[in-house]
Backbone as a chain_set.jsonl record, in Angstrom:
{"seq": "MKIRKISVQFFTWTLVALFSLSSCDKNQQCRRIETGPVDITIYPNSTEYQDLNVVNGWLYLTGRAPSMGIIVFRSSQNSFKAFERTSPANPDNPDARLVVDEETGMFAYDSISDTRYLLTDGYPFGGNESCPLTEYYTTYDGFKLRIYY", "coords": {"N": [[0.67, -1.297, 0.208], [1.856, 1.135, 0.693], [4.18, 1.657, -1.134], [2.166, 1.684, -3.585], [1.121, 4.4, -3.0], [3.771, 6.067, -2.794], [4.309, 5.482, -5.491], [2.312, 6.426, -6.883], [2.838, 9.301, -6.274], [5.334, 9.682, -7.104], [4.572, 9.514, -9.896], [2.885, 11.554, -10.219], [4.06, 14.211, -9.724], [6.284, 14.041, -11.802], [4.654, 13.987, -13.984], [3.657, 16.321, -13.738], [6.386, 17.714, -13.616], [7.016, 17.88, -16.409], [5.133, 18.936, -18.142], [5.766, 21.461, -17.337], [8.39, 21.906, -17.872], [7.949, 21.459, -21.056], [6.023, 23.145, -21.476], [7.077, 26.172, -21.724], [9.954, 27.371, -22.768], [13.503, 27.778, -22.36], [14.899, 29.954, -23.608], [13.81, 31.439, -25.139], [12.331, 34.996, -24.307], [9.334, 35.615, -23.292], [8.309, 39.192, -24.249], [6.508, 42.476, -23.924], [4.57, 43.44, -27.136], [5.925, 46.975, -28.177], [4.005, 49.264, -28.575], [2.897, 51.893, -27.882], [0.759, 54.944, -26.015], [-2.321, 53.82, -25.522], [-5.524, 54.52, -25.652], [-9.128, 53.809, -26.008], [-12.188, 54.45, -26.738], [-15.449, 52.627, -26.906], [-18.415, 51.694, -28.198], [-19.875, 49.165, -27.929], [-22.742, 48.552, -28.394], [-23.929, 50.155, -30.198], [-24.882, 50.415, -33.797], [-22.737, 51.101, -35.369], [-20.979, 49.182, -34.4], [-21.385, 46.721, -34.798], [-20.925, 44.147, -34.897], [-20.009, 43.256, -32.774], [-21.944, 42.929, -31.007], [-22.953, 39.864, -30.819], [-22.104, 37.3, -28.677], [-18.776, 36.266, -28.95], [-18.269, 37.483, -31.378], [-16.338, 40.163, -33.112], [-13.392, 42.687, -33.985], [-11.993, 44.563, -35.946], [-9.619, 47.541, -35.254], [-7.944, 50.385, -35.642], [-4.775, 51.148, -34.828], [-3.115, 53.852, -33.475], [0.567, 54.378, -34.956], [3.033, 52.755, -33.402], [1.442, 50.827, -33.328], [-0.412, 47.772, -35.418], [-2.884, 47.689, -34.653], [-6.003, 47.137, -33.681], [-7.403, 43.497, -32.356], [-10.676, 43.435, -31.435], [-12.234, 41.364, -29.432], [-15.441, 39.713, -28.523], [-15.71, 38.226, -25.617], [-18.221, 37.603, -23.982], [-21.549, 38.046, -22.989], [-21.082, 40.199, -21.206], [-18.128, 40.877, -20.899], [-15.38, 41.495, -22.735], [-12.168, 41.276, -24.82], [-9.236, 42.647, -26.088], [-6.347, 42.596, -28.568], [-3.63, 43.207, -29.964], [-2.678, 43.336, -33.061], [-0.067, 42.852, -34.108], [2.295, 40.832, -34.126], [3.723, 38.286, -32.687], [5.664, 36.478, -33.324], [7.082, 37.52, -35.297], [7.636, 40.471, -34.78], [8.792, 42.825, -36.15], [7.549, 42.88, -38.875], [5.768, 44.502, -41.215], [3.955, 42.539, -43.0], [3.282, 40.408, -41.112], [0.945, 40.636, -40.154], [-1.451, 39.953, -37.733], [-4.267, 38.299, -38.926], [-8.045, 37.873, -38.261], [-9.774, 34.363, -38.193], [-11.991, 34.421, -40.377], [-14.125, 31.953, -40.996], [-14.753, 31.169, -38.689], [-14.437, 32.951, -36.746], [-12.922, 32.431, -33.912], [-10.117, 32.696, -33.981], [-6.813, 33.998, -34.468], [-4.134, 34.476, -36.957], [-1.233, 34.04, -38.045], [-0.028, 34.466, -40.705], [2.703, 34.08, -42.134], [4.797, 33.125, -39.778], [3.102, 30.873, -39.166], [1.232, 30.365, -36.961], [-1.146, 30.127, -35.18], [-3.764, 31.862, -32.888], [-5.777, 31.851, -30.126], [-8.399, 33.644, -29.742], [-9.772, 33.553, -27.424], [-8.355, 33.682, -24.954], [-5.858, 34.72, -25.625], [-3.709, 32.759, -26.317], [-0.756, 31.025, -28.073], [-2.131, 28.092, -30.503], [-0.905, 26.553, -32.395], [1.44, 26.436, -34.744], [4.993, 27.579, -34.166], [4.782, 29.233, -32.143], [5.881, 30.432, -28.916], [4.84, 32.518, -27.304], [2.451, 33.993, -25.66], [-0.295, 36.696, -27.529], [-0.417, 40.288, -27.51], [-2.046, 41.659, -25.012], [-4.748, 44.357, -24.62], [-5.823, 46.231, -21.698], [-9.327, 46.206, -20.237], [-12.533, 47.403, -19.233], [-15.912, 47.699, -19.608], [-18.841, 48.819, -18.731], [-21.521, 47.519, -19.444], [-22.837, 49.495, -21.438], [-20.505, 51.127, -22.785], [-17.68, 50.731, -24.163], [-14.134, 50.477, -22.782], [-10.394, 50.567, -24.16], [-7.381, 49.955, -23.059], [-4.505, 50.913, -22.444]], "CA": [[0.036, -0.054, -0.222], [2.771, 2.782, 1.168], [4.68, 1.278, -2.126], [1.453, 2.43, -4.574], [1.185, 5.814, -2.897], [4.33, 6.677, -3.4], [4.405, 5.427, -7.412], [1.798, 7.733, -7.655], [2.733, 10.318, -6.144], [6.437, 9.864, -8.144], [4.168, 9.899, -11.33], [2.029, 12.354, -10.626], [5.52, 15.058, -9.695], [6.878, 13.798, -12.771], [3.643, 14.329, -15.12], [3.959, 18.197, -13.529], [7.389, 18.177, -14.59], [7.474, 17.269, -17.574], [4.755, 19.694, -18.605], [5.89, 22.877, -17.019], [9.269, 21.873, -18.981], [7.418, 21.621, -22.573], [5.159, 24.732, -21.912], [8.066, 27.252, -21.576], [11.115, 27.695, -23.704], [14.519, 28.654, -21.464], [15.94, 30.437, -24.557], [12.61, 32.506, -25.55], [11.177, 35.043, -23.808], [7.718, 36.721, -24.474], [7.642, 39.914, -24.218], [4.889, 43.324, -24.299], [5.468, 44.714, -28.106], [5.761, 48.353, -27.525], [2.693, 49.813, -29.286], [2.711, 53.348, -27.553], [-0.022, 54.709, -24.923], [-3.874, 53.364, -26.036], [-6.733, 54.622, -24.761], [-9.887, 53.99, -27.14], [-13.567, 54.22, -26.308], [-16.241, 52.715, -27.893], [-19.755, 52.12, -27.96], [-20.742, 48.039, -28.72], [-24.07, 47.939, -29.021], [-24.115, 50.879, -31.024], [-25.08, 49.818, -35.143], [-21.838, 51.313, -35.924], [-20.322, 48.075, -33.872], [-22.738, 45.534, -35.079], [-19.956, 42.834, -35.081], [-19.845, 42.811, -31.282], [-23.224, 42.71, -30.319], [-22.859, 39.244, -29.93], [-20.601, 36.611, -27.688], [-18.12, 36.015, -30.075], [-18.008, 38.838, -32.478], [-15.067, 40.11, -33.349], [-13.775, 43.966, -35.424], [-10.798, 45.281, -36.142], [-9.511, 49.129, -34.545], [-7.273, 51.121, -36.132], [-4.49, 51.96, -33.73], [-1.95, 55.042, -33.968], [1.677, 54.032, -35.05], [3.271, 51.842, -34.178], [0.728, 49.392, -33.241], [-0.836, 47.235, -36.537], [-4.511, 47.98, -35.429], [-6.483, 46.175, -32.886], [-8.39, 43.235, -33.049], [-11.735, 43.351, -30.325], [-13.813, 40.012, -28.963], [-16.683, 39.51, -27.447], [-15.747, 36.637, -25.194], [-19.388, 37.01, -23.196], [-22.288, 38.896, -23.13], [-20.531, 41.295, -19.996], [-16.753, 40.82, -21.55], [-14.197, 41.618, -24.395], [-10.862, 40.739, -25.02], [-8.106, 43.414, -26.8], [-5.648, 42.214, -28.847], [-2.579, 44.23, -30.42], [-2.597, 42.785, -34.124], [1.782, 42.473, -33.993], [2.303, 39.177, -34.02], [4.632, 38.226, -31.582], [6.293, 36.102, -33.495], [7.484, 39.292, -36.236], [7.01, 41.856, -34.642], [9.26, 44.053, -37.127], [7.456, 42.243, -39.903], [4.639, 44.581, -41.145], [3.046, 41.408, -43.3], [2.823, 39.319, -40.201], [-0.275, 41.2, -39.539], [-2.408, 39.482, -37.552], [-5.907, 38.396, -39.289], [-8.775, 36.618, -37.579], [-9.993, 33.71, -39.239], [-13.794, 34.758, -40.609], [-15.263, 31.242, -41.036], [-14.926, 30.443, -36.709], [-14.185, 33.711, -35.599], [-12.358, 32.021, -32.483], [-8.834, 32.56, -33.136], [-6.057, 35.001, -35.521], [-3.242, 33.752, -37.347], [0.037, 34.732, -38.618], [0.413, 33.462, -42.046], [4.539, 34.086, -41.689], [5.259, 32.288, -38.91], [2.094, 30.072, -39.115], [0.912, 30.412, -35.971], [-2.343, 30.591, -34.597], [-3.557, 31.891, -31.143], [-7.173, 31.759, -29.33], [-9.28, 34.409, -29.152], [-10.309, 33.91, -25.757], [-7.074, 33.828, -23.62], [-4.253, 34.967, -26.31], [-2.538, 31.964, -26.259], [-0.966, 30.378, -29.299], [-2.255, 26.785, -29.968], [-0.47, 25.574, -33.31], [2.68, 26.607, -35.212], [6.013, 27.468, -33.471], [5.064, 30.383, -31.152], [5.167, 30.206, -27.587], [4.509, 33.688, -26.582], [0.651, 35.153, -25.909], [-0.315, 37.707, -27.679], [-0.022, 41.394, -26.61], [-3.417, 42.358, -24.659], [-4.779, 45.705, -23.611], [-7.518, 46.143, -20.685], [-10.678, 46.267, -21.188], [-13.469, 47.417, -18.664], [-16.933, 47.344, -20.156], [-20.136, 48.586, -18.203], [-22.96, 47.41, -20.345], [-22.844, 50.655, -22.577], [-19.353, 51.779, -23.008], [-16.557, 49.757, -23.698], [-12.918, 51.235, -23.193], [-9.477, 49.741, -24.217], [-6.11, 50.921, -22.672], [-2.635, 49.894, -21.804]], "C": [[0.712, 1.022, -0.01], [3.548, 2.808, -0.64], [3.948, 2.202, -3.431], [1.134, 3.875, -3.809], [2.447, 6.2, -3.33], [4.739, 6.561, -4.563], [3.346, 6.01, -7.532], [1.823, 8.444, -7.366], [4.165, 11.262, -6.988], [5.537, 10.517, -9.203], [3.798, 10.734, -11.488], [3.533, 14.305, -10.264], [5.719, 15.145, -10.971], [5.685, 14.183, -14.308], [3.965, 16.212, -14.958], [5.15, 18.676, -14.213], [7.2, 18.223, -15.672], [6.456, 18.361, -18.236], [4.82, 21.273, -18.315], [7.056, 22.827, -17.695], [8.653, 22.058, -20.473], [7.153, 22.766, -22.462], [6.058, 25.821, -22.01], [9.406, 26.888, -22.496], [11.794, 28.784, -22.777], [15.087, 30.065, -22.331], [14.837, 31.518, -25.052], [12.189, 32.915, -24.264], [10.473, 36.144, -23.864], [8.513, 38.196, -23.577], [6.54, 40.756, -24.38], [5.567, 43.968, -25.882], [4.813, 46.032, -27.825], [4.66, 48.607, -28.423], [2.198, 51.548, -28.705], [1.286, 53.274, -26.657], [-1.955, 54.323, -26.075], [-4.823, 53.627, -25.189], [-7.843, 54.778, -25.96], [-11.153, 53.693, -26.34], [-14.839, 54.106, -27.258], [-17.7, 52.519, -27.706], [-20.568, 50.763, -28.355], [-22.092, 47.55, -29.28], [-24.907, 48.944, -29.958], [-24.24, 50.136, -32.933], [-23.465, 50.144, -35.476], [-20.617, 50.055, -35.489], [-21.094, 47.1, -34.207], [-21.867, 44.244, -34.543], [-20.02, 42.117, -33.738], [-21.088, 42.746, -30.374], [-23.488, 41.544, -30.37], [-21.688, 38.217, -30.064], [-20.059, 35.959, -29.056], [-17.608, 36.321, -31.152], [-16.834, 39.429, -32.129], [-14.995, 41.814, -34.416], [-12.317, 44.161, -35.194], [-11.192, 46.866, -35.952], [-8.726, 49.197, -35.244], [-6.6, 51.517, -34.712], [-3.202, 53.054, -34.195], [-0.354, 54.076, -33.754], [2.132, 53.692, -33.495], [2.525, 50.936, -33.848], [-0.035, 48.99, -34.78], [-2.228, 47.657, -36.416], [-4.257, 46.514, -33.879], [-7.258, 44.98, -33.014], [-9.493, 42.598, -31.573], [-12.614, 42.146, -30.487], [-14.024, 39.716, -28.213], [-16.323, 38.267, -26.989], [-17.187, 36.223, -24.101], [-20.038, 38.096, -23.199], [-21.97, 40.481, -22.17], [-18.754, 41.864, -20.071], [-15.984, 40.841, -22.332], [-12.85, 41.165, -23.317], [-10.155, 41.812, -26.529], [-7.008, 42.636, -27.335], [-4.737, 43.205, -29.622], [-2.227, 43.191, -31.414], [-1.083, 42.356, -34.123], [1.589, 41.166, -33.68], [3.61, 38.974, -33.469], [6.008, 37.477, -31.925], [7.35, 36.563, -34.516], [7.235, 40.123, -35.544], [7.522, 42.963, -35.325], [9.004, 43.952, -38.471], [6.248, 42.781, -40.201], [3.547, 43.31, -42.167], [3.426, 40.129, -42.493], [2.16, 40.072, -39.515], [-1.43, 40.242, -39.212], [-4.117, 39.136, -37.968], [-6.726, 37.309, -38.61], [-9.435, 36.082, -39.022], [-11.421, 33.711, -39.521], [-14.991, 33.623, -40.799], [-15.791, 30.897, -39.275], [-14.459, 31.611, -36.513], [-13.115, 33.465, -34.032], [-11.149, 32.17, -32.952], [-8.106, 33.17, -34.506], [-5.101, 33.985, -35.929], [-2.666, 34.927, -38.166], [0.747, 33.948, -39.798], [2.093, 33.555, -42.213], [4.916, 33.309, -41.015], [4.146, 30.862, -38.677], [1.673, 29.496, -37.748], [-0.518, 30.37, -35.7], [-3.055, 30.424, -33.068], [-5.262, 31.938, -31.2], [-7.394, 32.776, -29.369], [-9.62, 34.726, -27.824], [-9.191, 34.373, -24.806], [-5.518, 34.923, -24.929], [-3.368, 34.442, -26.987], [-2.292, 31.318, -28.03], [-1.511, 28.875, -29.166], [-1.659, 25.798, -31.475], [0.8, 27.073, -34.08], [3.749, 26.512, -34.144], [6.396, 28.481, -32.14], [4.843, 29.882, -30.203], [4.573, 31.285, -26.679], [2.809, 34.057, -26.437], [0.608, 36.308, -27.082], [-0.612, 39.033, -26.593], [-1.561, 42.011, -25.962], [-3.064, 43.688, -23.835], [-5.763, 45.175, -22.636], [-8.178, 46.705, -20.855], [-11.645, 46.423, -19.683], [-15.034, 48.233, -19.429], [-18.166, 47.545, -18.879], [-21.673, 48.673, -18.334], [-23.437, 48.437, -21.302], [-21.564, 51.003, -23.153], [-18.367, 50.784, -23.02], [-14.808, 50.694, -23.893], [-11.515, 49.832, -22.797], [-8.563, 50.718, -24.298], [-5.135, 49.698, -22.622], [-1.949, 51.777, -21.125]], "O": [[0.24, 2.041, -0.514], [3.467, 3.837, -1.311], [4.534, 3.042, -4.113], [0.726, 4.584, -4.729], [2.388, 6.783, -4.412], [5.549, 7.403, -4.95], [3.251, 6.299, -8.725], [0.893, 9.117, -7.813], [4.291, 12.438, -7.329], [5.593, 11.719, -9.46], [3.958, 11.251, -12.593], [3.412, 15.337, -10.925], [5.418, 16.212, -11.506], [6.057, 14.57, -15.416], [4.349, 17.033, -15.79], [5.211, 19.585, -15.041], [7.345, 19.429, -15.873], [7.077, 18.876, -19.166], [4.14, 22.132, -18.876], [7.102, 23.825, -18.414], [9.075, 23.072, -21.029], [7.768, 23.607, -23.118], [5.471, 26.689, -22.656], [9.523, 25.693, -22.768], [11.389, 29.893, -22.43], [15.601, 31.034, -21.772], [15.33, 32.601, -25.369], [11.823, 32.187, -23.341], [10.753, 37.265, -24.288], [9.121, 38.133, -22.508], [5.533, 40.249, -24.874], [6.577, 44.665, -25.984], [3.673, 46.256, -27.418], [4.576, 47.669, -29.215], [1.253, 52.187, -29.168], [0.679, 52.221, -26.461], [-2.321, 54.74, -27.174], [-4.973, 53.06, -24.107], [-7.669, 55.647, -26.815], [-11.195, 52.854, -25.441], [-15.248, 54.945, -28.061], [-18.222, 53.326, -26.938], [-21.646, 50.862, -28.94], [-22.451, 46.703, -30.098], [-26.052, 48.782, -30.379], [-23.448, 49.214, -33.132], [-22.913, 49.146, -35.941], [-19.552, 49.968, -36.1], [-21.5, 46.617, -33.15], [-22.363, 43.447, -33.746], [-20.069, 40.905, -33.527], [-21.082, 42.526, -29.163], [-24.629, 41.484, -29.912], [-20.784, 38.119, -30.893], [-20.678, 35.355, -29.932], [-16.752, 35.731, -31.811], [-16.314, 39.282, -31.023], [-15.86, 42.195, -35.205], [-11.695, 43.836, -34.182], [-12.255, 47.429, -36.211], [-8.441, 48.129, -35.786], [-7.206, 51.977, -33.744], [-2.51, 52.91, -35.203], [-0.106, 53.331, -32.806], [1.648, 54.284, -32.531], [3.04, 49.854, -34.132], [-0.286, 50.006, -35.429], [-2.898, 47.961, -37.403], [-3.432, 45.73, -33.41], [-8.07, 45.157, -33.922], [-9.208, 41.626, -30.873], [-13.457, 41.936, -31.359], [-13.362, 39.404, -27.224], [-16.501, 37.262, -27.679], [-17.358, 35.132, -23.557], [-19.44, 39.159, -23.369], [-22.495, 41.57, -22.403], [-18.261, 42.854, -19.53], [-15.872, 39.717, -22.822], [-12.595, 40.918, -22.138], [-10.533, 41.698, -27.695], [-6.578, 41.842, -26.498], [-5.363, 44.218, -29.934], [-1.596, 42.21, -31.022], [-1.014, 41.127, -34.146], [0.714, 40.63, -33.0], [4.564, 39.606, -33.923], [7.072, 37.595, -31.317], [8.438, 35.988, -34.551], [6.198, 40.693, -35.885], [6.926, 44.037, -35.243], [9.693, 44.531, -39.312], [5.303, 42.11, -39.786], [2.342, 43.322, -41.918], [3.789, 39.065, -42.996], [2.498, 40.336, -38.361], [-2.21, 39.79, -40.051], [-5.05, 39.671, -37.369], [-6.334, 36.161, -38.399], [-9.618, 36.585, -40.13], [-12.102, 32.94, -38.846], [-16.201, 33.849, -40.807], [-16.879, 30.508, -38.851], [-13.578, 31.377, -35.686], [-12.727, 34.375, -33.3], [-10.507, 31.554, -32.101], [-8.649, 32.932, -35.584], [-5.108, 32.846, -35.462], [-3.069, 35.982, -38.656], [1.683, 33.149, -39.825], [2.491, 32.448, -42.574], [5.583, 32.464, -41.611], [4.53, 29.909, -37.999], [1.769, 28.299, -37.481], [-1.012, 30.95, -36.667], [-3.025, 29.453, -32.312], [-5.879, 32.05, -32.259], [-6.416, 33.381, -28.928], [-9.728, 35.815, -27.261], [-9.249, 35.334, -24.04], [-4.521, 35.584, -24.637], [-2.564, 34.894, -27.803], [-3.144, 31.175, -28.907], [-1.462, 28.323, -28.067], [-1.921, 24.603, -31.614], [0.815, 28.283, -33.853], [3.662, 25.636, -33.283], [7.411, 28.619, -31.457], [3.96, 29.033, -30.085], [3.983, 31.089, -25.617], [2.168, 34.396, -27.432], [1.696, 36.743, -27.459], [-0.903, 38.975, -25.398], [-2.116, 42.888, -26.624], [-2.172, 44.081, -23.084], [-6.358, 44.098, -22.659], [-8.078, 47.737, -21.52], [-11.473, 45.473, -18.919], [-14.972, 49.431, -19.708], [-18.423, 46.592, -18.143], [-22.578, 49.33, -17.817], [-24.451, 48.197, -21.957], [-21.693, 51.213, -24.359], [-18.172, 50.043, -22.056], [-14.449, 51.345, -24.874], [-11.436, 48.897, -22.0], [-8.531, 51.752, -24.965], [-5.023, 48.475, -22.695], [-0.838, 51.878, -20.605]]}, "num_chains": 1, "name": "protein.A"}
């Protein structure tokens, strides 16, 4: 009985260690992409932003340079996510601007690095990149959405 308990604990800690090591690349440090100051207010319930009227709706907003733009994603009835369109894998390549998959609307991809990112949290789920998207802060009061950093 005691041997079985030790074996289970050893197996559990081994799995935790393996997942921890495989989930981060020690040679690559994730850094926030420099976008300059951002402070945008929109009204998602207006007809101007009708793509955001539904959960999982999204749209692009224009940002001031050096930003390549912002992806706004409605993650629930009362919350939004906002991500920089500059690719974490190729921040200096203007052709690596992130594009939302229009068929599903659930992820954005960088065609240069062939990496896909979930819009629910900004983390990569395909390709060679391990760093998440640069995320902006959002506040929503049921009427007004503020996107800022």
